[in-house]
N, C-alpha and C positions, 0 to 999 in steps of 0.2 A: 565329107558331105556337111553341109551348114543346113539347120533346120530354121526357116523363116517362119513370118505367121502363117502364110499359105501350105508350107508343108506341114507345119505344125496342127493345123485344122484337117489334112488329110491324116496324118498320124492319128488324131482322136477317132476320126470316122473308122479306119483300117482296124485300130486296137479295139473299138466298140464291136467290132463284128469279131474278132478273132476271142475276144473274152468268153464267148458261147453262153453270153447272158450274165457273167460275172466279171471281176476285176473292177467292180466300181463304176458309176458314170463318169466318163472322163471330161464333161462338161465345165466342172470347177477347175481343175488341172489347166484347161486349155485357156481358161481367163487368165490364170496366173501365170502361165507360159507367155502369153501374149504380153503381159506386163512386163515380164522379164526380159524380152525381145526389145521392147519399146525402150528399155532402161540400159540394158547392154550388149543389143545386137544378136543374131542370130546363135542359135546352140551349135556346140561343136559334136558331129557324130563321127567317129573312128572305127576302121575293120579291127576284128580281132588279129589279124595278122601285123595290124601296127603297135600291138602289146610286145613289151619284151618279155622273155620268159619268166623274170623274177618280179614282173612288175606286181603290185596288190591292187587286185579287181573284186569290187565288193557288189554284189546284188542287193536291191533295196527295192522297198514298197510298202503297201499298206495291208494290216491283217485286221480283220475284223469283219462285221456283217456290212454288205451293202447299203442296207436299209438305215443303218445308222450313219454311214458317211452322207447322206443325202440331206440330213438335218444338222449334223454336228460338225461345223467347218473347224478346220485346223488353224493353228496360230500362226503358220508358215515357217517355224525355226525347227519342227520335229526331226527332219530328214538331216539339218544340218548338224544339230545336237547329236543326234545318234551316229553320224559318221564323225565326228570329232573326236567322240567318246572310244569308238571302235580304233580310231588311230593310237589314242593312248595305251589300249590293250595290247594292240599289235606291235608297238614301239615304233611305229613309221607312219610316212604319210600315204596315202590313198591315192592311187596313179589315175584310176578310171572307175566309172560304176557302170552299171549295167540293170535294166529290170528283173526282177526275179521273175515276172510273167509279163508278156507282150499284151495280156488282154485289158481292156476297159482303161479307167484311169490310172491303174498301174504301168500301163505302157508307157504314160508321159512322166509320173512319178520322177523317175530319175533323172530326167532334165532339168527339175524345179531343184533337186538335191544338188546336182552338179554347178548349177548357176550360181547356188549360195557359197560354193567353195572355190570354184574356178577351175573346174576339171572337166574334161571330156567325158562323153558316153558313149559305151561301146555299141556298136549294131550287131546285138544279140539279146537273147534273153535265155530264162532258164527253165521255160516249159512249152514254147511254141503258140502257146494258148492261155488260159486261165484254169488253175484248179484250187479247189478251196483250202487245201492244207500243205504244209511247208515241206512234207517229206515227199511231196508229189513231183517236185523239181527233177529235171535231167540229172542236178548235181546229187540229190539225194537217191535217185534211181542208180546212178554210177557209184554209191557207196562214199561221197564225199561228206565230211562232216560239216554241219550247219553252224556249229558254234567255233568260237564267241559270237553270239549273236547280242543286238542293243535294241531295246524298245523304248520308244518316248511317246510321250501324249502331249496334248494341247495345253496342259497345266504345268509344263517342263519337269514331269517326273522322267527319270532316267533308270532303266531295269537292264542288268546283263544276266545274259543266261549260259550256264556251262552244264551241258547234260552228257552221258555218256551215248546216247544214241538219239537219231534224228526224232523218230517218234515220240519219245519223251519231251524232246525239244516243242514239238509241235503243240502237245498235251499243256504245256506249262505256258507256252507262249498265248495259245487261245484262251487261258483262264486269265492271264494279265491284260489281255485286249478287252476282255469283258471289266475287268477291275479298272481298267483306264477310260471305261466310257463306252465300251463297245467298238470302238475304232483307234488304232495306234500305228506307228510307223516303225517300221523293222528291218534292219540290217543283218544279213544272215549269210550263210556259206562264204566265207572270205577266201578268194581263189588267188591262186600264183597267175601269172599271165600265161602260162604253159597251160595249167588247169582248165582255164577259161578256152584257151585255143581249142582243148582236146574235148570238151563236154558241152559248151554252151551251143545254143540253137544259133546259127550264122544268119545275120542279113536280116531278123526278123524285124526290126524297125523299119528298115528300108522296105521289106515287103510289107509292112502295114501302110505305109505313106504309099507305095504304089497303089495299093487296093482302095485307099480312101480315094485318091485321086483319079482312079478308074470310075468310082461311083459319082464324083463330082463332075467329070468331065461329061459323063454320059448324060447328068441331068442337063448341064449348059446345052448340048447338043440336041437333046430331046429323045436320046435313043433308051433302050431297055437298060436302068442301071444294074441289074441283076445279072443280064448277059454278060455287062462289061465288067461286073464284077467277078464272076465265075472265070472270065478269061484273066483275069490279073490274078487269081488265086492259082492257078495252073501254071502262068509264068513267073510266079516265084521258085517253083521247084519243090516248095514245102508241100503243097496242099493240091494233089493231082487230081482229085475229083471233087464236084461241089454240084448242087442242083436244089430245086425247090421240093420240100417234102412234104406242104401242105399249103392250102389258101384258103383263108377265113376270118371268122370274128371270134373274139375272146368271150366266151359266155359264163365262163366261172373262173375262180381264183383263190387258192387259198394259200396264206403267206404268213409267217409268224418269224419272229428274231428268236431263235433258239441255239444255247450253246455257244454262242459265237459266230453263228451262221444265219443268213435268211434261208429258210427251210419253205417249201411247199410244193405248190401243184397246179397246173392251168389246163383248163379245158378251152379248145377252140373248135367250134363247127364250120363246115363247109357251108357254102351258100347255097341253099335249097337242095342239096343232094343227099342230105342225111349222113355225110362222112362226118368223123369226129378224130380229132388227135388230143392226145393227154400227153403232158411234160412233166415230169419231177425234175426238182431242181435244189440244190444245195449251194447256195451262191450261184453256182454255174449251172445250166441246164444239162441234166445226165443222163436221161432216156426219153425217146419219142416213141409213144405208140399210136399207129393209125390204124382204127376200127379194132382195136385190141393187139395189131400184130406189131411186134417192133420192128422199127424202121432205122433206128440209130441209136447207140449207146456211146459213152465216153469209152475212149479218149476222143474218139470222132466229134468233130464240132457241131453243135445244134444251137442256132440263133433265131430268135423272132426279130423280124424286120417290120417295119411299117411297110404295107404292100404298094404305096404311091410314091414314097421317096427313098426308099433303100436305106433309111434311117435304123441303126440298130436301136433295140429295145432292151435294157437290162433288166433283170429279174424284179429289181426294185422299182422298176417305173411299168411293169406290166400293169394294167387296169381294164376293167369290164369294158366291153363294146369296142375295143381297139381292132382295127381291119389289119389283119397282119399276113405275112408269108412266113412260114418256118423253112429257114435255109440250114441244109448240111453241108458239110465239107470233110474231105479226109484229114486226118492227123497226119503229120508227118511219121515216116516209117519207123525213126527211133523211138516212136511212143506206142508202137503195135509189137515192139519185140517180147517176147517170153516174160523176162524180168520187169519190162517195164509196165506190162499189164497186171502183174502183180500188185503193181503200185496204184494205177490209174484206170484199170479196166472195171468192168460192171462189178466182180466181185469185192473189189476194194470198196464199193459203197453198198455192200451188201445185198447184191441184187444176183439171183438165181440164173438168170439168163446169160449164155457164153456171148463173149464178144465175138461179132461177125463185121468184116469190114463194111462200111456204109455204101460202097459201091457195087457189094456183093447183095446186099439186102434191097437195093434198088435198082438192080441193073444198070447201072451207070458204065459198067465195064462194056456193054454192048454198044453203047452209043458212040 
């Protein structure tokens, strides 16, 4: 599969939804991607099955607070520098890259990294959405080692991380991202082709493209873009349930950059009916309460969208007065297993509420 400018725009739209509010605004990466396509032609996307078992496959993306990435632009060489340094550490060439997370700008980041070196991108990722911490990838959940990892910044600094466990890796990387200005590029979890085939989330980039295309085409036809998106989500085979959790206007917003994350809470009030929704976020939206009752939690997806255009609004772009719909989608089964929930369920973020599937909380199973 080749990604041209139209598919790139669809990818940006779909990845923004799958980010569940995080992963960074994909707009800047889309602009750089369009420039890369104009110079070098479409990006190459390959399937997991195309990888040799002994191939070197490297997940990569940006670490830091999305609120910083909207103001602090990269120099354009961070990814290339990090991948080249990792090749030195591994003693061989990298055969392909993939997104550490499909959500937001990180869903597009490996395309730009690969273009600078001339390598393909694998149609897969490490989270099936976006999560705020490195150990929350499927590779970390399945016990693979994040190191050696390489972090680079816009000033040309390069840092190599070697740790005994992935949680310590996340803590060190988070502090380094703060020291590097709040936003840095990271290569991590170097994989063999066999490990990528066994553990990576398959077809996530092509799924994001299909989701984005469904919204775009519905807008052109004058159809309901939300219904088109829900159908596309189900068709991926990864996100079996989706629906609207709330419809209203943002009336209160608390947001701060703290500890290398964008942390906060947003309040949305219904149109004249007295209803209210509250969302907590840590880069990504974590939990949604409607009139005090929980209606969605991680790892299920919670995304705030413009109620007219169905454009996703990342947590760094939330503003008072926006008229929005809050949309939820069921996470893939691999993120709902007991071991995965210990990494990415509500308890992993300090919530006492147990994980209950979003389709059960909202009775979508009966629809």
